[in-house]
N, C-alpha and C positions, 0 to 999 in steps of 0.2 A: 401300643404294641401292636406288633403287626401279626396277621396270621396270614400265612405263607398260601397260596392258593393257583390250581394249576390254570383257572379260567376265570373269565369277568363274569360265567354261567354261575360258578362257587362262590364269586363275592357276593353276589347278589344272595343268593340262598342264604350263606351265614351269616349275612348283614341283617340281613331281615329278622333272623333268629336270634343269632346271639347277645354279642356283648360290648359295649363300646368299649372305649382303651381305659385302660388303668394310667393314672397320670404316676409319675414316678419309676414306669416298667422300662425294660431294657428291650430297646428293640432290634437288637440283632439275638437276641434268645427264642429259640422256636420251641413251643408246646402244644403237646395235643390239644385238641379241641376239649378233651374232660378237662385237663387242666384249667384251660382257658375260664372254662366253665365257674371250677373250683376257686380260682384267684382272682376274678374281675369283679368289678362292681355295679355291674348292668342295668339298666332301663327295666328291663324282666324281672330278675330278682329284689330288685328297689322295690317294684311294685307288689310283689306278696309279701315282702316285708321278711323275707328270709322264714316263712312257712310253709306247712306242708298242707296238699290236698286232705280235706276230712275225710277221705273215701280209705286212706292207707292208715290203717292203726298199726299193723306192725308187717315186715312179709316173714318173720318168724327165724328160725335158724337155716339161715343163708349159706351154711357149712355143707348141707345138702340139700337147698331147695332155692331157685334163682335170686338173687338177690337186685335182680331189676323189675323193674315194673311200669309199663306204659298206662300215660293217661290222655286221652282225648277230651279236650272241651269245643264242643260245637259250636257253641255262641262265640268263641275265639277262633275258632278255626284251626286249633292247636296241637299240634300235640308233643307232649313231654315224656322225656325219659328221667326216672328216678332211681337212684340206686340205694342202696341201705348200707353203709358201710360197718354197723354192728347195729345190735339193736337199741333203739331212740335216737339213730344218726343217717338220717334219709334227707338228701341232697341230689335238686337236678343234675343228670350231666349232657343232655341234650333237648333242646326245645326248636320245632321246627315247623312251619305254615302247612296247615291240609288241606284240604276239601273234602267234603262230604256226601250226602245222601241230595239232591235235588228239592224235594220236597222236605219241608221242615217239620220238627216234633220225632216222638220217639215211632221206632219200628212196629207196625201190630199187624202185618198180614203179606203174605208174597205179592210182590209187584208194586209193593204203595213208593218206593223208592224212596225210602226215609233210613236213616242210619241208624240201628239199636242203641241202646242207652243201658246197661249193666258191668257184670262183671267176668270176664272171658278170660279163654285163655288160646294161644296158637296152636294151631293142631298141626298141618303139614305147610312144607315151604314147597312153591309151582315156579317154575323157571324153564325156559327153552322152545315150550310148547305154545307161549303165552303172544297175544294179539298186542304188539306192540305199541299203537295209537290206543289201544283200552287200559292196557294192563303196565306197561313197562319193561321194564327185563326181568320182576319178580315180584314174586306176591304170596303171603301169606293167608291160610284160612284160620279165621275166628268161629267159636263157638258157640255161634247163635245157631238154636234157639237155645239156653241154659237150663239146668232145672224152672228157674222162675219163670223166665220166659213161656216156658211149656204151661206151668203151672196157670199162667194168665189168662193161657190158648192165644199165644201169637204164633202167626206160622212165617213162613217163608225160611231162606237158607240162603247157602253161595256168597255170606257175607267176608270179605278180604280186606286187608293194610295191601294195598299196592302200590304200583309207581305208573307212574305218565311221563312222558318224553319232554321236553322244555318248551314244544314249540305248541304245548296244549296248557291253557290257562287252568289254575287251579280254583277257579272261579267258575269251574264248568257245571258241575252238580254231578254226583256220580247215582249207581243206581240203587246206594246205601251201602254204599263200599267207604273205608276211609283210604283217602288218597295222597302222597307225597311225589318227592319228585327222584329220579333214577338215583341220584348220587346221594339223595338221602336215606333210600332202602337199604342200598346195600351198607352203607355208616353204622344204619341201626340192627342191622341183621346180626354184630358181633353180639347185642342182648339179650338174643333171642334163644330159647332154648323149649325145643318142639314138645308138646303136651305138657310144659309144666312152665313158661313166662306166662305173668296175667297179664289183661290189659283192659282198664277200663274207662268206659266212652260214657261222659258225662252230658248234660243240656248246658249244665255250666258248672266249672268247679269252684268249690269253693274253698280257704285254704284256710287253716288255723294255728295257733303253736302248736308245737310238737309235744309241750308238757299237756295240752288236750287230749292229746291220742293215748298218750302212756297212761293218762287216769282213764280212759274209754278203755283200754285195752288189760287194766288190773280189771275192770268190773268185768268185761265178758271171759278173762279167764277165770274169774272165781266163781262165776255160774258154771262153767265149763267143768271146773274141777268139783262140784257140788254133782254135776252130774257125773264124772267119772267116779265118785267116790260113789253113789247109791248102786253104779252097776256093780263095782268093786264089793262091796257090802253085800250086794244080792237082795237090796229095799227095790224092788221092781217097782212096784207102786208109787212110791217115791220116786224114784228114775222116770218113769212116764211121765213124771209132773214137768217135764221139760220138753215133752212133745206137741205140735200142735194137732188139735181135731183134725186137720188136712193131710197128715202125716203120710205119704205113701214113698215104698222103699222094700225092693225085693217082692215087687207083685204083693204087699202087705201093706192093708191101710192100721190105724191106730191098733184097732182093736186085736187085728191078728197079730201085730208086732209084739201087743201086751203079751197075747198067751204063748208065742215065740219064745219071747225072752225069760218068763216065768217058768215054762219048761225048762230052758237052758240050766237056769239059776236050780232047781233042783235036782237036776241031772249030776252038776259039776260039785264038787267038795268045795271047792275054794278056787277062787279067780284072781289075779293080779293085772292090774293094766295099767302101763304107761305111755306117756304120751312125749314128744320132743316139743321145744316150744313152737305153738302157733303159730301161721300165718292168719293174718286174721284182715280182711276188706268189708269195706261197707256199698250200699248204693242206694238211696232214699232208706226203705224199710228190710234190707237186703242186708244180709249176714252172710260172709263164705267165710270157713275157716279149714285151715290144711294140716296134716302134722301126723307124724308116724307114729303108729300107734303098736304097742307092742302089748300082746295076751296071750296069758298063761295061765292054765289052769292043769287038774290034773287029768283029765281025758284029753286035754288038743291044746296046741299053741297054733300060735301063729302072729305075723310081720308082716304089716304094709301101710300104702298109705289112707290116710281116711280123710275124708273131706264131709262135711258137713255143713249144710244150708239151712239157714235160720232167718225167720221173719219176724219185726215187730211186732207183735198181737197187743192192743192195750199197754202197750210201753214195756212188754216184756219179750224178752227174744222166746222165741219158740223153735224145734226142730220141724223141719216140715222133710226132710230130705236126706239121708246119708253115703254115701259109698266108699269102700274099700276096696284096695288093688292091693292085690300080695306083691311085696317087697323082695327078690330071692338073691339080690347083689350081696354077696357073704361082708363085701368090705365094707357096706353101709350097715347092715347087722350088728358085724362087728363092732363096730368103729361105735356108733351110738350106743349100745347095750356095756362096751366097756368104760364108757367116758361117763358124767354125768349130766349128759346130756338128756337123757330120758329119766321121767318122774312125774311125780304129780304135775299138774296143770299149774297151781300157788306158784309153781317156784320160777316159771317163768316169768313173773312181775319183778321179782330178785335182781333181773339182769339188767333191768332199766336205769 
């Protein structure tokens, strides 16, 4: 099978990252790179034995959230784009070589020239006024430091996914950024939704059977359903058992949050809370959850995107922070509420 390319440089890049020819294929048939990946039995897919990164538990409801996620393996110096075709069906659609920070290890401080490890999102797209020799034709800023990084006291900023021209080796070492070729960043840009698409950066990616992730998803969504139910039933003492002693959000620690939630429970006669199927990602002892939340009471109602940050403490997930952003897009609100997509969190596992 041939992949038709415009230049030898393109051939070198694609050949490095993608796939060996499939026996018996039609040499004249032109396929997209995504089709090549999906249809080919290449050495990289064989190496991971059709497994998935253990960081990706689920991308949740991809009708409203991105169905792509970027995974960087610092040890292999590679970037892979994964696509969730449906819940429980995750496959790679791109695999490229990368450069990373010139110094090894997880980023801890400003100027240490290390690439951070964690769960991030793409924030902004930069192009036009970039130094071409340093950053290539395009760059995407990454949300370092995130909630977990700040809790650990990590410092620094300006971590990007950016390009370099073909004249620069991908072994030069960056100041902490993830680096790819110019034509690569142009290709993968189509998979990035700013403020939404996640990127996981890990020292070494571990691959597991998809069934293991389904089991993990069920365990975590069951725990979150118990949390939702306690909140809805106004059992605030039980609700607070899901929170870490180090919890902090909206300028409140756990004690103040407890008092705040108890006051609201006493104020409202009834509360009804529904969630969409959540996206769940993990990195070491960190858990990142994102879903749409519909909150209804006799005095107040709202609809928005909820992000919950949890950390394993003695093997038990505890909430250390949560964030909510209102969504006023009537298309999303009406579509979700008029369908069976919103409900309790235990229903998500029924779709696996």
